[in-house]
C-alpha positions in Angstrom: -135.9 92.8 100.5 -136.5 96.2 101.9 -135.1 97.8 98.7 -137.6 95.8 96.6 -140.5 96.9 98.8 -139.3 100.5 98.7 -138.9 100.5 95.0 -142.3 98.9 94.5 -143.9 101.6 96.7 -142.1 104.4 94.8 -143.2 103.0 91.5 -146.8 102.7 92.6 -146.8 106.3 93.9 -145.4 107.5 90.6 -148.0 105.6 88.7 -150.8 107.1 90.8 -149.5 110.6 90.4 -149.1 110.2 86.6 -152.6 108.8 86.1 -154.1 111.7 88.3 -152.4 114.3 86.1 -153.3 112.5 82.9 -156.9 112.3 84.0 -157.3 116.1 84.0 -154.2 117.1 82.0 -153.1 118.8 85.2 -155.6 121.6 84.8 -159.3 122.2 84.2 -160.5 122.5 80.6 -162.6 125.6 81.4 -163.2 128.0 84.2 -166.8 128.8 83.0 -169.6 127.9 85.3 -171.5 124.7 84.7 -174.6 126.7 83.6 -172.6 127.5 80.4 -171.5 123.9 79.6 -173.0 122.0 76.7 -174.9 118.8 77.5 -172.8 115.6 77.3 -174.8 114.5 74.3 -173.8 117.6 72.4 -170.1 117.0 73.3 -170.4 113.4 72.1 -172.0 114.5 68.8 -169.2 117.0 68.2 -166.5 114.3 68.8 -168.4 111.8 66.6 -168.6 114.3 63.8 -164.8 114.3 63.9 -164.8 110.5 63.2 -164.4 109.1 66.7 -166.7 106.3 68.0 -167.5 107.2 71.6 -167.5 104.3 74.1 -167.9 106.1 77.4 -168.3 109.6 78.7 -167.9 111.4 82.0 -167.2 114.9 83.4 -164.1 115.3 85.6 -162.2 118.4 86.7 -164.2 120.7 84.5 -163.4 118.5 81.4 -165.5 116.2 79.4 -163.6 112.9 79.2 -164.6 110.8 76.3 -163.2 107.3 75.8 -163.3 106.7 72.1 -162.1 104.6 69.2 -160.4 106.6 66.4 -160.5 106.1 62.6 -157.6 103.6 62.9 -159.3 101.5 65.5 -157.1 102.7 68.3 -158.5 103.6 71.8 -158.1 107.3 72.5 -159.1 109.2 75.6 -160.2 112.8 74.7 -160.4 115.8 77.0 -163.0 118.2 75.8 -163.8 121.8 76.8 -167.4 121.4 78.0 -168.3 125.0 76.8 -167.3 124.5 73.2 -166.7 120.9 72.5 -163.1 121.6 71.5 -160.7 118.8 72.0 -158.0 120.1 74.4 -156.0 116.9 74.9 -155.6 113.3 74.0 -154.2 110.2 75.7 
């Protein structure tokens, strides 16, 4: 019984660590100050111009995080440099 509890705890901790790193790709998308960032609406427009349908947006760890639907109908989380709108990662 103790082994099951221990394995469950380890699995949960690994899941939390993996999701934390995935959330910011383990690093900020930019080191530029917020005064140089584009408005979220501009980031969303750049992503939509690439064919994604944006469902939700937020800023986290100096990255724009956009939850989208791609051209194939698949859900894709995009990490966007807030200074340029460049996609720097996908999940």
